C-alpha positions in Angstrom: 43.3 -101.1 45.2 43.3 -102.9 41.9 44.6 -100.7 39.1 44.5 -103.1 36.2 43.1 -106.6 35.7 43.5 -109.1 32.9 40.6 -111.6 32.7 40.5 -114.8 30.6 42.8 -113.2 28.0 43.3 -115.0 24.7 45.8 -113.8 22.1 47.4 -115.7 19.1 49.5 -114.9 16.1 48.8 -117.7 13.6 49.6 -121.0 15.3 51.5 -119.3 18.1 49.4 -118.9 21.3 50.8 -116.0 23.4 48.0 -115.8 26.0 45.7 -118.8 26.8 43.0 -117.9 29.3 45.6 -115.8 31.1 44.7 -113.8 34.2 46.6 -111.2 36.3 45.9 -108.3 38.6 48.2 -105.3 39.3 47.5 -103.5 42.5 48.4 -100.2 44.0 52.0 -99.7 45.3 53.2 -103.2 44.3 56.3 -103.5 42.0 56.2 -106.6 39.8 59.0 -108.1 37.8 57.7 -109.5 34.5 59.7 -112.5 33.2 59.5 -115.1 30.4 61.4 -116.4 27.4 62.1 -114.3 24.4 59.1 -114.6 22.1 56.8 -115.6 25.0 54.6 -112.5 24.5 55.8 -110.0 27.2 56.0 -107.0 24.9 52.7 -107.9 23.3 51.0 -108.0 26.7 52.4 -104.6 27.5 50.9 -103.2 24.3 47.5 -104.8 25.2 47.6 -103.2 28.7 48.5 -99.9 27.2 45.5 -100.2 24.8 47.7 -100.2 21.7 46.7 -103.8 20.8 43.5 -105.8 21.2 42.9 -109.2 22.7 41.3 -112.0 20.6 39.0 -112.5 23.6 38.9 -111.7 27.3 38.9 -108.4 29.0 41.2 -105.6 30.4 39.7 -103.8 33.4 41.2 -100.4 34.2 40.6 -98.4 37.3 39.0 -95.0 36.6 42.0 -93.2 38.2 44.7 -95.3 36.4 47.5 -93.1 35.1 50.1 -95.2 33.2 53.7 -94.0 32.6 55.4 -95.9 29.9 59.2 -95.7 29.2 59.3 -95.0 25.5 61.9 -96.8 23.5 61.6 -94.5 20.5 63.2 -91.0 20.4 60.6 -88.4 21.4 63.0 -85.4 21.2 62.9 -82.5 18.7 65.9 -81.1 16.8 68.0 -78.7 18.8 66.1 -79.3 22.0 67.8 -79.3 25.4 66.8 -81.7 28.2 65.1 -78.8 30.0 63.2 -77.8 26.9 62.0 -81.4 26.4 60.9 -81.8 30.1 59.0 -78.5 30.1 57.4 -79.2 26.7 56.5 -82.8 27.6 55.1 -82.2 31.1 53.9 -78.6 31.0 55.6 -78.1 34.3 57.7 -74.9 35.2 61.4 -75.0 34.9 62.0 -75.2 38.7 59.9 -78.3 39.0 61.6 -79.9 36.0 65.0 -79.1 37.4 64.1 -80.6 40.7 63.0 -83.9 39.2 65.9 -83.9 36.8 68.3 -83.7 39.7 67.0 -87.1 40.9 68.9 -88.5 37.9 71.9 -86.3 38.2 70.8 -84.2 35.2 72.3 -80.7 35.7 74.6 -78.2 34.0 75.6 -79.2 30.4 73.5 -82.4 30.4 70.4 -80.4 31.3 71.0 -77.3 29.2 73.1 -78.7 26.3 71.9 -80.3 23.1 69.9 -83.4 23.9 70.8 -85.2 20.8 74.5 -85.1 21.8 73.8 -87.1 25.0 74.6 -90.9 25.1 71.7 -93.4 25.1 72.0 -93.8 28.9 71.7 -90.0 29.6 68.7 -89.8 27.2 67.1 -92.6 29.1 67.6 -90.5 32.3 65.7 -87.7 30.6 62.8 -89.9 29.7 62.6 -91.2 33.2 62.5 -87.7 34.6 59.7 -86.9 32.1 57.7 -90.0 33.4 57.9 -88.8 37.0 56.7 -85.3 36.0 53.5 -86.8 34.7 52.7 -88.3 38.2 51.7 -91.8 37.0 50.4 -94.4 39.5 51.5 -97.3 37.4 54.9 -97.4 35.6 55.5 -99.9 32.8 59.2 -100.4 31.9 60.2 -102.7 29.0 63.8 -103.7 29.4 64.8 -100.4 31.1 68.4 -101.5 31.8 69.3 -102.2 28.1 72.4 -100.1 27.3 72.4 -98.4 30.7 75.7 -98.1 32.5 76.0 -99.2 36.1 75.6 -95.7 37.5 72.3 -95.1 35.6 71.0 -98.5 36.6 71.7 -97.7 40.3 70.0 -94.3 40.0 67.0 -96.0 38.4 66.9 -98.5 41.3 67.0 -95.7 43.8 64.2 -93.9 41.9 62.0 -97.1 41.9 62.6 -97.9 45.6 61.4 -94.4 46.5 58.6 -94.4 43.9 55.4 -94.7 45.9 53.3 -96.3 43.2 52.9 -99.6 41.2 55.4 -100.8 38.6 55.4 -103.6 35.9 59.0 -104.1 34.8 60.1 -106.4 32.0 63.8 -107.2 32.3 66.3 -110.1 31.7 68.6 -108.6 34.4 68.0 -110.7 37.6 70.0 -108.3 39.8 67.9 -105.4 38.8 64.6 -107.2 39.3 65.8 -108.5 42.7 66.6 -105.0 43.9 63.4 -103.3 42.7 60.5 -105.8 42.6 58.6 -107.5 45.5 56.5 -109.7 43.2 57.2 -111.8 40.1 54.9 -112.3 37.1 55.8 -115.2 34.8 54.5 -115.8 31.2 55.1 -119.3 30.1 53.1 -121.2 27.4 50.4 -118.6 27.4 49.8 -118.8 31.2 50.4 -116.0 33.7 51.6 -116.9 37.2 51.8 -114.2 39.9 54.3 -115.1 42.7 54.3 -112.9 45.9 58.1 -112.7 46.1 61.2 -111.6 44.2 62.7 -113.3 41.2 65.3 -115.5 43.0 62.6 -116.9 45.3 60.3 -117.6 42.4 62.9 -119.5 40.4 63.7 -121.6 43.5 60.0 -122.4 44.0 59.7 -123.4 40.4 62.7 -125.7 40.6 61.6 -127.2 43.9 58.1 -127.8 42.6 59.5 -129.6 39.5 61.7 -131.8 41.7 58.8 -132.6 44.0 56.6 -133.5 41.0 59.4 -135.7 39.6 59.8 -137.5 43.0 56.0 -137.9 43.2 55.8 -139.3 39.7 58.6 -141.8 40.4 56.7 -143.0 43.5 53.5 -143.3 41.5 55.1 -145.2 38.7 56.6 -147.7 41.2 53.2 -148.2 42.8 51.5 -148.6 39.4 54.0 -151.3 38.4 53.5 -153.1 41.8 49.7 -153.0 41.4 49.8 -154.1 37.8 52.0 -157.1 38.7 49.5 -158.1 41.4 46.5 -157.7 39.0 48.2 -159.7 36.2 49.1 -162.5 38.6 45.7 -162.8 40.4 42.9 -161.7 38.1 42.4 -165.2 36.7 42.4 -166.9 40.2 38.9 -167.3 41.6 40.2 -166.9 45.2 42.0 -163.6 44.5 40.0 -162.1 41.7 38.1 -159.7 44.0 41.5 -158.5 45.4 42.7 -158.0 41.8 39.6 -155.9 41.0 40.2 -153.8 44.2 43.8 -153.2 43.1 42.6 -152.2 39.6 40.4 -149.5 41.1 43.4 -148.3 43.1 45.5 -148.3 39.9 42.8 -146.1 38.2 43.0 -143.6 41.0 46.8 -143.1 40.7 47.6 -140.1 38.5 50.9 -138.7 37.4 51.6 -135.0 38.0 51.7 -133.2 34.7 55.2 -131.8 34.1 55.5 -129.6 31.0 58.2 -130.4 28.6 61.2 -128.2 29.2 61.5 -125.4 26.6 64.7 -125.6 24.5 67.7 -123.9 26.1 70.8 -122.8 24.3 74.0 -124.8 25.1 77.1 -122.6 24.7 80.4 -124.4 24.2 83.4 -122.1 24.2 86.4 -122.9 21.9 88.7 -125.6 23.4 92.2 -124.0 23.6 95.4 -124.5 25.5 96.0 -122.2 28.5 98.8 -119.7 28.0 100.8 -117.5 30.4 102.2 -114.0 30.3 100.8 -110.7 28.9 97.9 -111.1 26.4 97.4 -107.3 25.8 99.9 -104.5 26.6 99.1 -100.8 26.2 101.8 -98.2 26.5 100.8 -94.5 26.7 97.9 -95.3 24.3 95.4 -92.6 23.2 92.0 -93.5 21.8 89.3 -91.6 20.0 88.5 -90.0 16.7 90.1 -87.4 14.5 88.2 -84.5 16.2 88.0 -86.0 19.7 90.5 -87.8 21.9 88.4 -89.9 24.3 91.2 -91.1 26.6 95.0 -90.9 26.7 98.0 -92.0 28.7 96.6 -95.6 28.8 99.2 -98.0 30.3 97.9 -101.4 31.3 98.4 -105.1 30.9 95.9 -107.9 30.7 97.3 -111.4 31.3 96.5 -114.6 29.4 93.6 -116.4 31.1 92.0 -113.4 32.7 88.4 -112.4 32.0 88.6 -108.6 32.1 85.4 -106.6 32.2 85.6 -103.0 30.9 83.5 -100.7 33.1 82.5 -97.1 33.2 79.7 -94.7 32.5 78.2 -94.5 29.0 80.1 -92.1 26.8 83.4 -92.6 28.6 85.0 -94.7 25.9 84.5 -98.5 26.7 83.5 -99.4 23.2 86.1 -97.0 21.7 88.8 -98.8 23.7 87.7 -102.2 22.4 87.4 -101.0 18.8 90.9 -99.6 19.0 92.6 -102.8 20.4 90.8 -105.0 17.8 92.0 -102.5 15.1 88.7 -101.2 14.0 89.9 -97.7 15.0 93.3 -96.2 14.6 95.0 -95.2 17.9 95.4 -91.5 18.4 98.8 -92.0 20.0 101.0 -94.4 21.8 100.9 -98.1 21.1 99.3 -101.5 22.0 100.6 -105.0 21.4 98.9 -108.4 21.5 100.9 -111.4 22.9 102.4 -114.0 20.7 100.0 -116.2 18.8 96.8 -114.5 20.0 93.9 -115.6 17.8 91.1 -113.0 18.4 87.4 -113.6 18.0 85.3 -110.5 18.1 81.6 -110.1 18.9 80.2 -106.6 18.6 77.0 -104.8 17.6 78.5 -103.5 14.4 79.2 -107.1 13.5 75.8 -108.7 13.9 73.9 -105.7 12.4 75.9 -106.0 9.1 75.5 -109.7 8.4 74.8 -110.6 4.7 71.0 -110.7 4.6 70.7 -113.0 1.6 72.8 -115.8 3.3 71.2 -118.6 5.2 72.1 -119.6 8.7 73.9 -122.6 7.3 75.8 -120.5 4.8 77.1 -118.2 7.5 78.2 -121.0 9.8 79.9 -122.9 7.0 81.8 -119.7 6.1 83.1 -119.5 9.7 83.9 -123.1 10.3 87.5 -124.4 10.3 88.6 -126.5 7.3 87.5 -130.1 7.9 84.5 -129.3 10.1 81.8 -131.8 9.2 78.2 -130.9 8.4 77.1 -132.8 11.5 79.4 -130.6 13.7 78.0 -127.4 12.1 74.4 -128.6 12.6 75.2 -129.5 16.3 76.6 -126.0 16.9 73.5 -124.5 15.2 71.2 -126.6 17.3 73.0 -125.6 20.5 72.0 -122.0 19.7 68.4 -123.0 19.0 68.7 -123.2 15.2 67.2 -126.6 14.7 65.7 -128.6 11.8 64.7 -126.4 8.9 65.5 -123.2 10.8 69.1 -123.5 9.5 67.8 -122.6 6.1 66.3 -119.3 7.2 67.8 -116.2 5.6 69.6 -113.8 7.9 67.4 -110.9 6.6 64.4 -112.3 8.4 66.1 -113.0 11.7 65.3 -111.0 14.9 68.1 -109.1 16.8 68.3 -112.0 19.3 68.6 -114.6 16.5 71.4 -112.6 14.8 73.2 -112.2 18.1 73.0 -116.0 18.7 74.2 -116.7 15.1 77.3 -114.5 15.6 78.0 -116.3 18.9 77.7 -119.7 17.1 80.2 -118.5 14.4 82.7 -117.7 17.2 82.2 -121.1 18.7 83.2 -122.8 15.5 86.6 -121.2 15.6 89.7 -121.9 17.8 90.1 -118.4 19.2 92.2 -118.1 22.3 91.1 -114.5 22.9 87.4 -113.4 22.9 86.6 -109.7 22.7 82.9 -109.3 23.4 81.1 -106.0 23.4 77.7 -106.4 25.2 77.3 -110.1 24.5 74.1 -110.3 26.5 72.1 -107.8 24.6 69.2 -109.5 22.8 69.8 -112.8 24.6 67.2 -114.2 27.0 68.1 -115.0 30.7 68.8 -118.7 30.0 71.1 -118.1 27.1 73.0 -115.4 29.1 73.4 -117.9 31.9 74.6 -120.6 29.5 77.1 -118.1 28.0 78.4 -117.1 31.5 79.0 -120.8 32.3 80.9 -121.4 29.1 83.1 -118.4 29.6 83.9 -119.4 33.2 85.1 -122.8 31.8 87.0 -121.2 28.9 90.8 -121.5 29.1 91.6 -118.5 26.9 91.3 -114.8 27.6 88.1 -112.8 27.6 87.9 -109.0 27.4 84.3 -107.8 27.5 81.8 -105.1 28.3 78.3 -105.7 29.7 75.5 -103.9 31.5 74.2 -107.1 33.2 75.6 -107.1 36.8 74.8 -110.8 37.4 76.7 -111.7 34.3 79.7 -109.5 35.1 79.9 -110.7 38.7 79.9 -114.3 37.5 82.4 -114.0 34.7 84.9 -111.2 35.5 88.2 -112.0 37.2 89.6 -108.4 36.9 88.1 -105.0 36.3 89.4 -102.3 33.9 87.8 -98.9 34.5 87.3 -96.2 31.8 86.8 -92.8 33.5 87.6 -89.1 33.0 89.8 -89.7 30.0 91.8 -92.5 31.6 91.8 -96.3 31.3 93.3 -98.3 34.3 93.2 -101.6 36.0 90.8 -101.2 39.0 92.7 -102.6 42.0 89.7 -104.5 43.4 87.0 -107.0 42.3 83.7 -106.2 40.7 81.7 -106.2 44.0 84.1 -103.5 45.3 83.5 -101.4 42.1 79.7 -101.7 42.5 80.0 -100.6 46.1 82.1 -97.6 45.2 79.6 -96.4 42.6 76.8 -96.9 45.1 78.6 -94.9 47.7 79.2 -92.0 45.2 75.6 -91.9 44.3 74.5 -92.0 48.0 76.8 -89.2 48.9 75.5 -87.1 46.0 71.9 -87.7 47.0 72.5 -86.7 50.6 74.2 -83.5 49.5 71.3 -82.7 47.1 68.7 -83.4 49.7 70.5 -81.3 52.3 70.5 -78.3 49.9 66.9 -78.8 48.7 65.3 -79.7 52.0 63.0 -76.8 52.6 62.0 -76.5 48.9 60.9 -80.2 48.7 58.3 -79.5 51.4 57.1 -76.4 49.5 56.8 -78.4 46.3 54.7 -81.1 48.1 52.4 -78.4 49.3 52.0 -76.9 45.9 51.3 -80.3 44.3 48.3 -80.9 46.6 46.5 -77.7 45.7 45.0 -79.1 42.5 44.0 -82.5 43.8 40.5 -83.6 44.9 39.8 -85.5 48.1 39.9 -88.9 46.4 43.3 -88.3 44.9 44.6 -86.9 48.2 43.5 -90.0 50.1 45.0 -92.2 47.4 48.4 -90.4 47.9 48.0 -90.8 51.7 47.5 -94.6 51.3 50.6 -94.7 49.1 52.6 -92.7 51.6 51.5 -95.0 54.5 52.6 -98.1 52.5 55.9 -96.4 51.8 56.5 -95.5 55.5 55.8 -99.1 56.4 58.2 -100.4 53.8 61.0 -98.0 54.9 60.4 -98.9 58.6 60.8 -102.6 57.7 64.0 -101.9 55.8 65.3 -99.8 58.7 64.6 -102.6 61.2 66.3 -105.2 59.0 69.4 -103.1 58.6 69.6 -102.5 62.3 69.4 -106.3 62.9 72.3 -106.8 60.4 74.3 -104.1 62.2 74.0 -106.0 65.4 75.2 -109.3 63.9 78.4 -108.2 62.0 81.9 -107.3 63.1 83.2 -106.5 59.6 84.1 -102.8 59.6 83.5 -102.2 55.8 80.1 -103.9 56.1 79.3 -101.8 59.2 80.1 -98.6 57.4 78.0 -99.7 54.4 75.1 -100.5 56.7 75.4 -97.2 58.6 75.3 -95.3 55.3 72.3 -97.3 54.2 70.5 -96.7 57.5 71.2 -92.9 57.2 69.7 -92.9 53.7 66.6 -94.8 54.8 66.2 -92.5 57.8 66.3 -89.5 55.5 63.7 -91.1 53.2 61.5 -92.1 56.1 61.5 -88.5 57.5 60.6 -87.1 54.1 57.8 -89.7 53.7 56.3 -88.9 57.1 56.5 -85.1 56.4 54.8 -85.8 53.0 52.0 -87.8 54.8 51.4 -85.0 57.3 51.0 -82.4 54.5 48.5 -84.7 52.7 46.6 -85.1 55.9 46.4 -81.3 56.3 45.2 -80.9 52.7 42.5 -83.5 53.3 41.3 -81.8 56.5 41.2 -78.4 54.8 39.2 -79.9 51.9 36.6 -81.3 54.2 
C-alpha cells in the first residue's frame, strides 16, 4: 500500500534548485534511508512531506489512513515535567501503557519519574521516541536521529526500528545506522530522487560501478569516434570511397557518450605533518573530574601513548566531554593530577570552540590568525579550498555561516598548525558523509596522537586504535578493540530486553487485545498485513542466522549467533501471537 507519493515535484530557493521533477513513493512496512549532500534539500523535503512547506509545483499524495510520526528536534517539554508526565500528556494514554512503552528504551525509575529537564540530550531523545510510539504512527520520519546519541541509545533505537512494523523515512549521515535499520535507500542529488531497493552500502557500490561502466563505455566510444573520423577525413574526397565515408559519418552520428554528471566538490582533509614520537603522551594519576558541586568521575589512572588514536566511549552524561575539557585545561581537576608528555603541542576541536567564533571576522581573517608565521596566502587559500571555501567564499563573515561551515572552518584552522596531539570532541557533527570519510582517512595517516569522542560508529571503527571507557564514575582503558566494546553493549541490551519480556509476557498480550477494541475492520486488516510482513522478515532473519551457525567454528561468534537466534525467536513468537489476536478481532467484527 502506498502511504505517500511525490509527483513531478519542483522546489527552488533563488537560483538553487532543490527538487527538479522529483518523484518518489513510500510504501507500507518499508524502511528507507534518505541520503544526500549537506544542502541538497533533505530537510526541506521532509517539511514538504509533513505539510509544513509548499512545493513550487507538483503534488504530494497522502493515503487517507496516513499517520506520520516525526521526531521533533525542538524541546516539547514543560517546566517541572517528568518523563511520565510528558508521555501521558502528549499521548493521552494511561500510566501503565506509557510505562510499558518507556521500558522499550530503558526509561524507568529516576529517568521516568525525575525532572525531565535534568536528563541528558540522549535520554530526552529516548523520551521523544517513546512518545512517537504511543501515537501509533504508520510512517516514521526521523531527521538525523543519531546526532548526539550515545552507542547504547543508538542500539536501542535500532532494536526499536527493527521491531517497528510500519514504514520509516530516516535521514542520517551514519552509514552503520542506516545499514542496520533500512532495506531501501533514497538519494537526493542535483534535484533528482533515486529510490534503490537495497541498503546504503549496496547502493553506493552500484553508483560507483555504474560510474566506472559509463567511463569505460565513453572511452570505447571516443576511440571508435576517432577511428571513424580518421576514415572519413581520409576518404570523403575520393570518388571511389566517398560512399563508404558517408556511411561511416552516419555511424559516427549514432555514437553517443554517456552523460556523467560532474562530481560535486568534496573536502580534502590533510592532517598536520609531524614527527612520530614514543612514550606516554597523557598520564592521569588518581584524577577526579567534575564541577564544584558534582564530581563526575574519580580515581582515574591511565596512560595514552604517543601515536595512539584513543576514542573516549560511554553513555551520555557519564563524563566523556568533562574528561576532555579537564585534560585540555578548560576545567580544573577536582583532585589528583594529569600530565602531558614532553613537547606536546595540542590542537583542540570542540563545540564550545566553533560556536564562539568572532562573527564579524571573515573566513580569511580566521585562517590567517591561525596560520603559522611564514604561511603564504596561497597556502591559506589552498587549505580553505580543501574544506570547500573557494573563490569569494573566503570573504564570507563567520556570522552568516551554517553549523557545518563553522565546523569545517575550525577544522581548517587546526590543519594550518603543527599540532602533534589532536583532541577532538564530536568532530563529525555537522559534517556530511564525504567530509567525515575524508577526515577519517586523514587521521589514520596522521603520525601524531588523537584523543576523540564521536557518536559515528563507522568513524570510530575506522580511526580508533584503543578504547577508553567512561562509566559509573570511572575512566579506564578498555582492554579490547572497538568491535568488542560494541558487542558487549549489544549483549547487555539483549539481556535486559529478554529479562523485561519475560517479566511482561502475559501483559503484552493483554495490551494487544485492548488496543484492538477501538479499531475498525480496515485498520485491523492493515495491522494484520503489517504483522504478516514482520513475520516473514523475522523468519528470513532466523533462517539466515541458522545458516551462519552451520558454517562457523568460532565459539564467540557461535555464542553471539545463538543469542541473536533466541532474540529473533522471541520476537517471532510475539508477532505470531499478535497476528492471531488481530485475526480474532477481525472475525468478531464481521
